[in-house]
C-alpha positions in Angstrom: -44.4 -27.1 -48.6 -47.8 -26.8 -47.1 -48.4 -30.6 -47.2 -45.2 -31.4 -45.2 -45.6 -34.1 -42.5 -45.2 -31.4 -39.7 -48.0 -29.4 -41.1 -50.3 -32.4 -41.6 -49.7 -33.5 -38.0 -50.7 -30.1 -36.7 -53.8 -30.0 -39.0 -54.8 -33.5 -37.7 -54.4 -32.2 -34.1 -56.7 -29.2 -34.9 -59.3 -31.4 -36.5 -59.3 -33.9 -33.6 -59.5 -31.1 -31.0 -62.3 -29.3 -32.7 -64.5 -32.2 -33.8 -63.8 -35.1 -31.5 -63.0 -33.6 -28.1 -66.1 -32.0 -26.7 -65.2 -28.8 -24.9 -67.4 -27.1 -22.3 -67.5 -23.8 -24.2 -66.2 -21.6 -27.0 -63.8 -20.2 -24.5 -62.3 -23.6 -23.9 -61.5 -23.9 -27.7 -60.0 -20.3 -27.7 -57.6 -21.3 -24.9 -56.7 -24.8 -26.1 -56.1 -23.7 -29.7 -54.2 -20.5 -28.6 -52.1 -22.5 -26.2 -51.0 -25.3 -28.4 -51.4 -24.0 -32.0 -50.7 -20.3 -31.7 -48.5 -19.7 -28.7 -46.4 -22.9 -28.5 -46.3 -24.1 -32.1 -46.7 -21.2 -34.5 -45.2 -18.2 -32.6 -42.9 -20.2 -30.3 -41.5 -23.2 -32.2 -41.9 -21.8 -35.8 -41.5 -18.0 -35.2 -38.8 -18.1 -32.5 -37.1 -21.5 -33.0 -37.6 -21.8 -36.8 -38.6 -25.5 -36.5 -40.8 -25.7 -39.6 -38.9 -24.1 -42.5 -42.0 -23.6 -44.8 -44.0 -21.9 -42.1 -41.0 -19.9 -41.0 -40.7 -18.6 -44.6 -44.3 -17.6 -44.4 -43.6 -15.8 -41.1 -40.7 -14.0 -42.7 -43.0 -12.9 -45.6 -45.4 -11.6 -43.1 -42.9 -9.8 -40.9 -39.1 -9.3 -41.6 -38.5 -8.9 -37.9 -38.6 -12.8 -37.6 -35.5 -13.6 -39.7 -33.8 -10.5 -38.3 -34.5 -11.8 -34.7 -35.6 -8.3 -33.7 -35.6 -7.9 -29.9 -39.4 -7.2 -29.5 -40.3 -10.3 -31.6 -37.9 -12.5 -29.6 -39.3 -11.3 -26.3 -43.0 -11.6 -27.3 -42.5 -15.0 -28.9 -40.4 -16.2 -26.0 -43.2 -15.2 -23.6 -45.7 -17.0 -25.8 -43.7 -20.2 -25.9 -42.8 -20.6 -22.2 -45.6 -18.7 -20.4 -48.7 -18.1 -22.6 -49.0 -21.5 -24.2 -48.8 -23.5 -21.0 -51.1 -21.0 -19.2 -53.7 -21.2 -22.0 -53.6 -25.0 -21.8 -53.9 -24.9 -18.0 -56.9 -22.6 -18.3 -58.6 -25.0 -20.8 -58.0 -28.0 -18.5 -59.5 -26.0 -15.6 -62.5 -25.1 -17.7 -63.0 -28.7 -18.8 -62.8 -30.0 -15.2 -64.8 -27.1 -13.8 -62.0 -26.4 -11.2 -62.3 -23.5 -8.8 -64.2 -21.0 -11.0 -62.8 -18.0 -9.1 -59.2 -18.9 -9.8 -60.0 -19.8 -13.4 -61.7 -16.4 -13.9 -58.7 -14.6 -12.4 -56.3 -16.7 -14.7 -58.4 -16.0 -17.8 -58.4 -12.2 -16.9 -54.7 -12.2 -16.4 -53.8 -14.2 -19.5 -56.2 -12.1 -21.6 -54.6 -8.9 -20.4 -51.2 -10.3 -21.3 -52.5 -11.3 -24.8 -53.7 -7.8 -25.3 -50.4 -6.3 -24.1 -48.3 -8.6 -26.3 -50.4 -7.8 -29.4 -50.2 -4.0 -28.7 -46.4 -4.3 -28.2 -46.1 -6.2 -31.4 -48.1 -3.7 -33.4 -46.7 -0.6 -31.8 -43.2 -1.8 -32.4 -44.0 -2.3 -36.1 -45.5 1.2 -36.2 -42.5 2.8 -34.5 -40.3 1.2 -37.2 -42.7 2.8 -39.9 -44.0 -0.7 -40.9 -40.9 -1.4 -42.9 -40.9 -5.0 -41.8 -44.5 -5.7 -42.5 -45.2 -3.8 -45.7 -43.9 -5.0 -49.0 -42.9 -1.7 -50.5 -45.5 0.9 -49.5 -48.3 -0.1 -47.2 -50.7 1.4 -49.6 -49.4 -0.5 -52.6 -52.1 -3.1 -53.1 -50.1 -6.0 -54.4 -51.3 -9.5 -53.8 -48.6 -10.0 -51.2 -49.4 -6.7 -49.4 -53.1 -7.3 -49.4 -52.6 -10.8 -47.8 -49.7 -10.3 -45.4 -50.1 -6.7 -44.3 -53.8 -5.8 -44.7 -55.4 -9.2 -44.0 -52.9 -11.0 -41.6 -51.2 -8.0 -39.8 -54.0 -5.4 -39.7 -57.2 -7.6 -39.5 -56.1 -10.9 -37.9 -54.0 -9.4 -35.2 -57.1 -7.5 -34.0 -58.6 -10.9 -32.9 -56.0 -10.9 -30.0 -57.4 -7.7 -28.8 -61.1 -8.2 -29.3 -61.5 -11.8 -28.0 -59.3 -11.2 -24.9 -61.4 -8.1 -24.1 -64.5 -10.2 -24.4 -63.0 -12.8 -22.1 -62.1 -10.1 -19.5 -65.7 -8.8 -19.7 -67.2 -12.4 -19.4 -64.9 -13.1 -16.4 -66.0 -9.9 -14.7 -69.6 -11.0 -15.1 -68.7 -14.5 -13.8 -67.0 -13.2 -10.7 -69.9 -10.8 -10.1 -72.3 -13.8 -10.3 -70.2 -15.8 -8.0 -70.1 -13.0 -5.5 -73.9 -12.5 -5.8 -74.5 -16.2 -5.1 -72.3 -16.0 -2.0 -74.2 -12.9 -0.8 -77.5 -14.7 -1.4 -76.4 -17.7 0.6 -75.4 -15.4 3.6 -78.9 -13.8 3.6 -80.7 -17.1 3.8 
């Protein structure tokens, strides 16, 4: 059930982190929410470890590879649980404390590249399997289930993990360029 205690605890965490914890930037929120909510909780603990039965049922509706424990899904969600989640949290902590901006920019670039790679792997694997796991019947049957789970969640929402990481890579390139420019200006003076 959507109002299970587990879901309400996670919802409370999101509300607290968004409204009561002042982050230094939108990027901070991207990494903290991705780290805790997406990578560790949803994809890792729910998708891989099946810790919340109601949410796992929703994952299974979205993609039949989850209950089948298909190899690509296990690998991607395992990487999300043990690597991507902690890395995103570490990046958010570094952003909040304004720690070594060069290392932070490199970490953001690396983690963003891995996010893109994981999303592409996930989508290409579904494509190579002719979308049988993500389409309910034909992909072009516009049932309520197909419109929500395939067209909205799989096709549209998954693109967020390509577009935003690309934006993060571009922003970090500009940040590193600015840092290098500042160092060059100090040498000239």
